[in-house]
C-alpha positions in Angstrom: -130.6 -95.7 -57.4 -132.8 -95.9 -54.1 -135.4 -94.0 -54.3 -136.9 -95.6 -57.8 -139.4 -92.6 -58.7 -139.3 -92.0 -62.3 -138.9 -88.4 -63.6 -142.3 -86.9 -64.2 -141.5 -85.1 -67.8 -141.3 -81.9 -67.1 -139.0 -79.7 -69.5 -135.6 -79.6 -68.0 -133.3 -76.4 -68.6 -130.2 -75.5 -70.4 -131.7 -77.6 -73.2 -131.5 -80.6 -72.4 -134.3 -82.8 -72.9 -136.8 -83.6 -70.3 -136.6 -86.7 -68.1 -137.5 -85.7 -64.8 -137.7 -82.5 -62.4 -135.5 -79.4 -63.1 -133.3 -79.2 -60.4 -134.4 -75.8 -59.1 -135.0 -74.2 -55.9 -137.5 -75.8 -53.9 -138.5 -78.3 -55.9 -139.2 -81.4 -54.2 -136.3 -84.6 -54.7 -137.4 -87.2 -57.0 -135.6 -89.8 -55.3 -135.2 -90.0 -51.3 -131.6 -91.1 -50.9 -130.7 -94.6 -48.9 -133.8 -94.8 -47.9 -120.7 -99.9 -40.7 -113.4 -107.2 -38.3 -112.5 -110.3 -39.3 -109.1 -111.4 -40.4 -108.0 -111.0 -44.1 -107.7 -114.1 -45.6 -108.5 -112.8 -49.6 -109.9 -116.2 -50.8 -112.5 -116.8 -53.2 -116.0 -118.1 -51.5 -116.8 -121.5 -52.5 -113.9 -122.4 -55.0 -111.3 -120.9 -52.2 -109.1 -119.8 -55.3 -107.6 -116.1 -54.9 -109.7 -113.3 -56.3 -108.2 -111.8 -59.4 -110.6 -108.6 -59.2 -111.4 -107.3 -62.9 -108.5 -109.5 -64.6 -110.2 -111.2 -67.8 -109.9 -114.8 -67.3 -107.6 -114.9 -70.2 -104.8 -113.1 -69.1 -105.4 -110.1 -70.9 -105.9 -106.6 -69.1 -109.5 -104.9 -68.8 -109.8 -101.8 -70.5 -109.9 -99.8 -68.0 -106.8 -101.1 -66.5 -104.7 -99.6 -69.5 -106.4 -96.3 -69.7 -106.3 -97.1 -73.0 -108.4 -93.8 -74.1 -106.5 -91.7 -71.8 -106.9 -88.8 -70.0 -110.6 -87.3 -71.3 -111.5 -84.9 -74.3 -113.1 -81.4 -73.7 -115.8 -82.1 -71.1 -118.9 -81.2 -72.7 -118.8 -83.3 -75.9 -122.1 -84.6 -76.6 -124.6 -82.5 -78.5 -127.1 -83.9 -75.7 -125.8 -81.6 -72.9 -124.9 -78.1 -73.7 -122.9 -76.6 -71.5 -125.4 -73.5 -69.4 -124.2 -70.5 -70.1 -122.8 -69.9 -66.5 -120.2 -73.1 -66.1 -117.1 -73.1 -67.4 -114.9 -76.3 -68.1 -112.0 -76.2 -66.4 -110.4 -79.2 -67.8 -109.6 -82.5 -66.1 -106.1 -81.0 -64.5 -107.8 -78.5 -63.2 -107.0 -80.4 -59.3 -110.1 -80.7 -57.1 -112.0 -77.8 -55.6 -110.9 -76.2 -52.3 -110.6 -78.4 -49.2 -110.6 -81.7 -50.5 -107.7 -84.2 -51.6 -107.2 -87.5 -52.9 -105.2 -90.2 -53.9 -105.0 -93.4 -55.3 -102.5 -96.6 -55.0 -102.2 -100.0 -56.5 -102.5 -102.5 -53.5 -102.4 -105.5 -55.5 -105.9 -106.1 -55.7 -105.7 -106.1 -58.9 -103.4 -108.4 -60.9 -102.3 -105.9 -63.3 -100.5 -103.8 -60.4 -102.3 -100.7 -61.1 -103.9 -98.5 -58.8 -106.6 -100.4 -56.8 -107.7 -98.2 -53.9 -108.5 -94.7 -53.9 -109.2 -92.6 -50.9 -110.8 -89.1 -51.0 -110.7 -86.3 -48.0 -112.6 -83.6 -47.2 -110.6 -80.8 -45.1 -113.3 -78.7 -43.9 -114.4 -79.3 -40.4 -118.1 -79.0 -41.1 -118.9 -80.5 -44.8 -122.6 -81.3 -46.2 -123.2 -84.6 -48.3 -125.8 -86.8 -49.7 -125.9 -90.1 -51.3 -127.1 -92.6 -53.3 -127.5 -96.0 -53.8 -128.4 -99.3 -55.5 -132.0 -99.9 -55.3 -130.3 -104.1 -55.6 -132.2 -106.4 -53.7 -128.2 -108.2 -53.3 -126.9 -104.7 -52.4 -122.8 -105.2 -51.6 -121.6 -105.1 -48.2 -120.5 -101.3 -49.2 -123.3 -100.6 -49.8 -125.1 -102.1 -46.7 -122.6 -100.4 -44.3 -122.8 -97.3 -46.0 -126.2 -97.0 -46.2 -126.9 -98.0 -42.4 -123.8 -96.3 -40.9 -122.6 -93.3 -42.4 -124.4 -90.0 -41.5 -124.8 -89.2 -45.2 -125.5 -85.5 -44.8 -121.9 -85.0 -42.9 -119.5 -87.2 -44.8 -115.9 -86.1 -45.2 -114.2 -89.1 -46.2 -114.3 -91.9 -49.3 -112.8 -95.1 -49.2 -113.0 -96.7 -52.7 -111.5 -99.7 -54.0 -111.6 -101.7 -58.1 -110.9 -105.3 -58.4 -113.5 -107.1 -55.7 -116.8 -105.7 -55.6 -117.3 -107.5 -51.7 -120.8 -108.8 -53.6 -122.6 -111.7 -52.2 -119.9 -112.0 -49.2 -122.6 -112.5 -46.3 -121.5 -111.4 -42.5 -117.4 -111.2 -43.6 -118.1 -108.8 -45.9 -119.6 -106.6 -43.8 -116.9 -107.3 -41.5 -114.2 -106.6 -43.9 -116.2 -103.7 -45.4 -116.4 -102.0 -41.4 -112.3 -103.0 -41.0 -111.6 -101.2 -44.0 -114.0 -98.4 -42.9 -112.5 -97.9 -39.8 -108.6 -98.3 -41.2 -109.4 -95.2 -43.6 -111.3 -93.1 -40.5 -108.3 -93.4 -38.7 -106.2 -92.7 -41.2 -108.1 -89.5 -42.2 -108.7 -88.3 -39.1 -112.0 -88.2 -39.2 -114.8 -90.7 -37.4 -115.6 -93.7 -39.2 -119.1 -93.1 -39.8 -117.9 -89.5 -41.7 -115.9 -92.5 -44.1 -118.5 -94.1 -47.4 -117.6 -96.6 -48.7 -117.2 -97.6 -52.7 -116.2 -101.2 -54.3 -116.3 -102.7 -57.5 -115.1 -105.4 -59.5 -116.1 -109.5 -59.4 -119.1 -110.9 -57.3 -117.9 -113.5 -54.9 -114.8 -112.8 -53.7 -113.9 -111.8 -50.0 -112.0 -108.6 -49.8 -108.6 -109.3 -49.3 -108.4 -106.9 -46.3 -104.7 -106.7 -45.9 -104.1 -105.6 -49.1 -106.7 -103.0 -48.7 -105.3 -101.7 -45.0 -101.9 -101.6 -46.3 -103.1 -99.0 -49.2 -104.7 -97.0 -46.7 -101.8 -96.3 -45.3 -99.6 -95.6 -48.5 -102.7 -93.6 -50.2 -103.1 -91.6 -47.2 -99.4 -90.2 -47.5 -99.9 -89.1 -50.9 -102.8 -86.8 -50.4 -102.6 -84.0 -52.0 -105.7 -81.4 -53.7 -104.6 -82.9 -57.8 -104.9 -86.1 -56.5 -108.0 -86.4 -58.5 -106.5 -88.3 -61.5 -104.9 -91.1 -59.4 -108.2 -91.4 -57.2 -109.9 -92.6 -60.6 -107.7 -94.6 -62.0 -108.1 -96.6 -58.9 -112.1 -97.5 -59.0 -111.8 -98.4 -62.3 -112.4 -102.1 -64.5 -113.2 -102.4 -68.1 -113.6 -98.5 -68.3 -111.6 -97.7 -72.0 -110.9 -94.4 -70.3 -111.4 -92.0 -68.0 -114.4 -89.9 -66.8 -113.9 -86.8 -64.8 -114.3 -82.8 -64.9 -113.9 -79.9 -63.2 -116.1 -77.4 -63.8 -116.5 -73.3 -62.5 -120.2 -72.2 -61.8 -120.2 -68.1 -62.3 -123.0 -67.0 -59.4 -125.7 -64.5 -59.8 -123.4 -62.1 -57.9 -120.2 -62.8 -60.0 -118.8 -65.2 -57.4 -117.9 -68.6 -58.4 -117.5 -72.2 -56.8 -115.9 -75.5 -58.0 -117.7 -78.3 -59.1 -115.8 -82.0 -60.1 -116.9 -85.4 -60.2 -115.3 -89.0 -60.5 -116.7 -91.3 -61.8 -116.4 -94.9 -63.3 -118.7 -97.1 -65.4 -118.7 -99.4 -68.4 -120.6 -102.6 -68.2 -124.1 -103.8 -65.8 -125.3 -100.8 -66.6 -129.3 -100.8 -66.7 -131.8 -97.7 -66.0 -132.4 -96.8 -62.2 -128.7 -96.9 -61.6 -125.9 -98.4 -63.1 -122.7 -100.3 -62.3 -120.6 -97.2 -61.2 -119.1 -95.4 -58.8 -119.3 -91.0 -59.1 -118.2 -89.2 -56.0 -118.6 -85.1 -56.7 -117.1 -82.5 -54.6 -117.9 -78.5 -54.5 -116.5 -75.8 -52.3 -119.7 -74.2 -52.6 -121.8 -74.1 -49.1 -125.0 -75.8 -48.7 -127.3 -77.4 -46.5 -128.0 -80.6 -46.1 -131.7 -80.7 -47.3 -130.7 -78.4 -50.5 -127.3 -81.3 -51.3 -129.7 -84.3 -51.2 -132.4 -82.6 -53.1 -130.0 -81.4 -55.8 -128.0 -84.8 -56.1 -131.8 -86.8 -56.0 -133.0 -84.8 -59.0 -129.6 -84.7 -60.9 -128.5 -88.7 -60.5 -132.2 -89.2 -61.7 -131.7 -86.8 -64.9 -128.5 -88.9 -65.5 -127.7 -92.6 -64.1 -131.3 -93.3 -63.9 -131.4 -92.8 -68.0 -128.5 -94.4 -69.2 -128.5 -98.5 -70.2 -124.9 -100.2 -71.5 -127.0 -104.2 -71.0 -129.6 -103.6 -68.6 -128.3 -105.1 -65.9 -129.0 -103.4 -62.3 -125.6 -103.4 -59.8 -124.8 -104.4 -56.4 -122.5 -101.6 -56.1 -123.7 -98.5 -57.4 -123.2 -95.7 -55.5 -122.9 -91.9 -56.2 -121.6 -89.3 -53.4 -121.0 -85.4 -53.0 -119.6 -83.7 -50.6 -120.0 -79.7 -49.8 -116.6 -78.0 -48.4 -117.9 -74.7 -47.8 -114.0 -73.5 -48.4 -115.1 -70.8 -51.5 -116.7 -69.1 -48.4 -119.5 -68.8 -51.1 -123.7 -70.1 -49.9 -126.3 -71.2 -52.0 -129.2 -70.2 -50.4 -132.4 -72.4 -50.6 -135.1 -71.4 -53.5 -132.2 -68.9 -54.7 -131.0 -68.2 -58.4 -127.4 -69.7 -57.0 -129.5 -73.0 -56.1 -131.0 -72.9 -59.7 -127.1 -72.7 -61.3 -125.3 -75.0 -59.4 -128.0 -77.2 -59.6 -128.0 -76.9 -63.5 -124.3 -77.5 -63.4 -124.3 -80.3 -61.6 -127.5 -81.3 -63.7 -125.0 -80.9 -66.6 -122.1 -82.3 -65.0 -123.9 -85.8 -64.0 -125.6 -86.3 -68.0 -122.4 -85.4 -69.7 -121.0 -88.9 -66.8 -123.6 -90.8 -68.1 -123.3 -90.4 -71.6 -119.6 -90.8 -71.2 -120.3 -94.5 -69.4 -122.7 -95.4 -72.1 -120.6 -94.5 -74.8 -117.7 -96.1 -73.0 -120.4 -99.6 -72.9 -117.9 -102.5 -73.1 -117.6 -102.9 -77.0 -119.2 -100.1 -77.8 -119.2 -98.4 -81.0 -122.0 -96.2 -80.9 -124.8 -94.7 -78.8 -128.1 -93.1 -78.9 -131.0 -91.8 -77.2 -134.4 -92.9 -77.0 -137.1 -90.4 -76.6 -140.5 -91.3 -75.6 -143.7 -89.2 -75.3 -147.6 -89.5 -75.1 -150.2 -90.9 -72.8 -148.8 -91.3 -69.4 -145.5 -92.1 -67.9 -147.0 -95.5 -67.0 -146.9 -95.8 -70.9 -143.1 -93.8 -72.0 -140.6 -95.5 -69.3 -141.0 -99.5 -69.5 -141.8 -98.1 -73.7 -137.8 -96.2 -73.6 -136.1 -99.2 -71.5 -138.0 -101.7 -74.0 -135.5 -100.1 -76.8 -132.9 -99.1 -75.0 -132.5 -102.9 -73.6 -133.5 -104.6 -76.8 -131.0 -106.8 -78.4 -132.3 -106.3 -81.6 -132.5 -102.9 -82.0 -128.8 -102.2 -80.1 -127.2 -104.9 -82.9 -128.8 -103.0 -85.5 -127.2 -99.6 -84.1 -123.7 -101.6 -84.3 -124.1 -102.0 -87.5 -125.0 -98.7 -88.7 -128.7 -100.4 -89.7 -131.7 -98.2 -90.0 -134.0 -101.3 -88.8 -136.6 -99.0 -87.1 -138.9 -102.6 -87.5 -137.0 -103.7 -84.5 -138.1 -100.4 -82.6 -141.5 -101.0 -83.6 -141.2 -104.7 -82.0 -139.9 -103.6 -78.9 -142.3 -101.0 -78.9 -145.3 -103.3 -79.0 -144.1 -105.6 -76.5 -144.2 -103.4 -73.9 -147.5 -101.8 -74.0 -149.2 -105.9 -74.5 -152.8 -105.6 -75.4 -152.6 -102.5 -77.5 -153.0 -103.0 -80.6 -154.2 -101.8 -83.2 -151.1 -99.2 -81.8 -150.3 -95.9 -83.7 -146.7 -95.4 -82.7 -144.5 -92.7 -84.5 -140.8 -93.0 -85.3 -138.4 -90.9 -86.5 -134.7 -91.8 -86.6 -131.9 -88.6 -87.0 -135.7 -86.5 -87.3 -137.0 -88.6 -90.5 -140.1 -89.6 -89.9 -140.0 -93.5 -90.6 -143.3 -94.4 -89.0 -146.7 -93.2 -88.8 -149.8 -94.4 -86.7 -148.7 -97.3 -86.5 -147.6 -98.2 -90.4 -144.5 -97.0 -93.1 -144.3 -94.0 -94.9 -142.6 -93.3 -97.7 -138.5 -91.7 -96.7 -134.9 -91.2 -98.0 -133.7 -94.4 -97.2 -130.0 -93.0 -98.3 -129.9 -90.2 -96.3 -131.2 -92.4 -93.2 -128.5 -94.6 -94.2 -126.0 -92.5 -94.0 -127.3 -90.3 -91.0 -127.0 -93.6 -88.5 -123.7 -93.9 -89.6 -122.7 -91.3 -86.9 -121.8 -91.8 -83.6 -125.0 -90.0 -81.9 -128.3 -91.8 -82.8 -131.5 -90.8 -81.5 -134.5 -92.3 -82.1 -138.1 -90.5 -81.2 -141.2 -92.4 -80.7 -144.4 -91.0 -80.2 -147.1 -93.0 -78.6 -150.9 -91.8 -78.2 -152.0 -89.2 -76.0 -150.2 -86.0 -74.7 -148.3 -85.1 -70.7 -145.6 -87.5 -70.3 -141.9 -87.6 -71.9 -139.1 -89.4 -71.0 -135.7 -90.3 -72.4 -132.7 -93.3 -71.8 -129.1 -93.3 -72.8 -127.7 -96.6 -74.6 -125.0 -98.2 -76.4 -125.0 -100.3 -79.4 -124.2 -104.3 -78.6 -121.6 -105.6 -80.8 -118.9 -108.5 -80.9 -116.4 -107.4 -78.1 -119.2 -107.1 -75.3 -119.2 -110.8 -75.6 -115.7 -111.2 -76.1 -115.1 -109.1 -72.5 -117.8 -110.1 -70.6 -117.2 -114.2 -71.9 -113.5 -113.9 -70.2 -114.1 -111.4 -67.5 -113.9 -112.5 -63.7 -116.9 -114.0 -61.6 
């Protein structure tokens, strides 16, 4: 996301590995957040063909449209994200935190007829919010409009659509975004600057505004406190499963607050954000500075740490809205801020891993941890390994071909030969000081056939550490992206 600062390597809490600042009281944010009508026609920019959104060129339905994975499994499912002791998973159907309503409807952007317009409303009169967006130089119209015209610290609503990214659409794209923002504000009973936008789908199509306007009216009539599943489905594209959760956070006084999120993302995902939308709600009362701090730190330790294909999106958006409807205030630099921060950190890190696991065609996922030297060394190494097609295809095949890891490390640090690099795979050391060492090949071959694989890389020196979660690369990724409407 924008802000762009890299993690500093301090060790986080709750058992997670270090990737950046701990979201604790008084910490400085690692990213500064972000740095809103034409008549609808719905046609493609150049060719004049009707936009097909996220439909595949062959006519097959995208995976997110069919929701093949159904509702999420127990949320904290990865060994890399243990649930903090003061956090309880309330399950995917527990409803939104107090003060929120949501809806998702089909308005015809997706040819499949599945949901493609979502509304989220905070009913509280004075909520606090924070936001992060893509750092892309070709950011989409909804990102530009939200970043420049919204009161990002005081949002009350979100209008999101799938099936059309409204990216690379020029001034008309901005006009279309502004028109839908105004309509959503009217439907929600708030001001336009209080409504953020999120769009996802194919690039280079104009937004079918008239369809979206009809969708807004339909969604407004269906807003309800348990509408998060419909909202989730309305923001998905090639996702094979839902990515949402509701958590309960127990504070130092014994009082509890609720924290929930709905997220989408499966492709065009790269460290430094991902092709993703994420909307976070809590009924806790926070100061605007605290909300911005916590979101900034936690985004850098989650969505900035994942990769499917190394491609930075035009539409990345993460928004957190705090209704305060619980009546429980989170004071700055307090134990309660730390507890809420740890809960948000775990929530977003697990969502990031779910995105990687749902990578288009993914069969296995991996975590690469790089230690030693300076952040200027460990960061490019982690990214090089995570985005290496050779490493990713070996991961897909369950092949412990660690020579590809060494190659990626060396390519990321030219001019450093002879580099005394250490490599461990699933705890088995295979390379010491740049040279192969004996190890149990059968045990390692069995270990890399699991669902989650960990690579550890040691560089000369001490002090820095980072991580990236990434997916494998298999045949289905090529199939999905060669047929995707672009």
